[in-house]
C-alpha positions in Angstrom: -111.8 -50.1 328.4 -111.0 -49.9 325.0 -110.4 -51.8 322.2 -106.9 -54.2 321.4 -106.2 -55.0 317.5 -107.0 -58.6 317.7 -110.3 -57.2 319.3 -110.0 -58.5 322.9 -110.6 -55.5 325.8 -108.3 -53.9 328.3 -108.6 -52.0 330.9 -107.0 -49.0 331.3 -104.8 -47.8 334.7 -103.8 -44.0 335.5 -102.7 -43.2 339.0 -104.5 -42.0 341.3 -103.0 -38.1 341.8 -104.1 -37.9 338.5 -107.5 -37.8 337.9 -108.8 -34.3 338.3 -105.6 -32.5 337.0 -105.7 -34.0 332.8 -101.9 -34.6 333.4 -102.8 -38.6 333.1 -100.3 -41.6 332.6 -102.1 -44.5 331.3 -101.3 -48.5 331.2 -102.9 -51.7 330.4 -101.9 -54.8 330.1 -102.0 -56.6 326.2 -101.3 -60.0 326.6 -96.8 -60.8 328.2 -96.6 -56.6 326.9 -97.8 -54.1 329.5 -98.7 -50.5 327.5 -98.5 -46.8 328.3 -99.8 -44.3 327.1 -100.7 -40.5 327.5 -104.8 -39.5 327.8 -104.1 -36.1 325.6 -103.5 -38.3 322.6 -104.8 -41.9 323.2 -104.0 -43.7 320.4 -100.3 -43.4 320.7 -99.4 -45.8 322.7 -95.7 -48.0 324.5 -95.3 -50.9 324.3 -92.7 -52.3 326.7 -92.4 -56.4 328.6 -93.4 -56.9 331.4 -89.5 -56.8 332.8 -88.8 -53.8 330.8 -91.5 -51.9 333.1 -90.0 -53.7 336.4 -86.9 -52.2 335.8 -88.3 -48.5 335.8 -90.6 -49.2 338.8 -87.2 -50.3 340.1 -85.9 -46.9 338.7 -88.7 -44.9 339.7 -88.8 -46.1 343.5 -85.4 -45.7 343.9 -85.6 -41.9 343.1 -83.9 -42.2 340.1 -86.1 -40.1 338.3 -86.9 -37.2 340.4 -85.2 -34.7 339.1 -86.9 -34.8 336.1 -90.1 -34.0 338.2 -88.3 -30.9 340.7 
């Protein structure tokens, strides 16, 4: 957990596949926004609305980004 700028605790979540590999993209809910960070540089945060993240997850489920990791 970490404090956000307003001093509230946020809980970071990462995919179970990333444990032990050091390649960790983490997400956390912070009010109305979803925060994304890379565990290698945890002070840099990208902020997304829930609809923006839902659109990304939908694209990932449909395989739209698979060519980036093959």
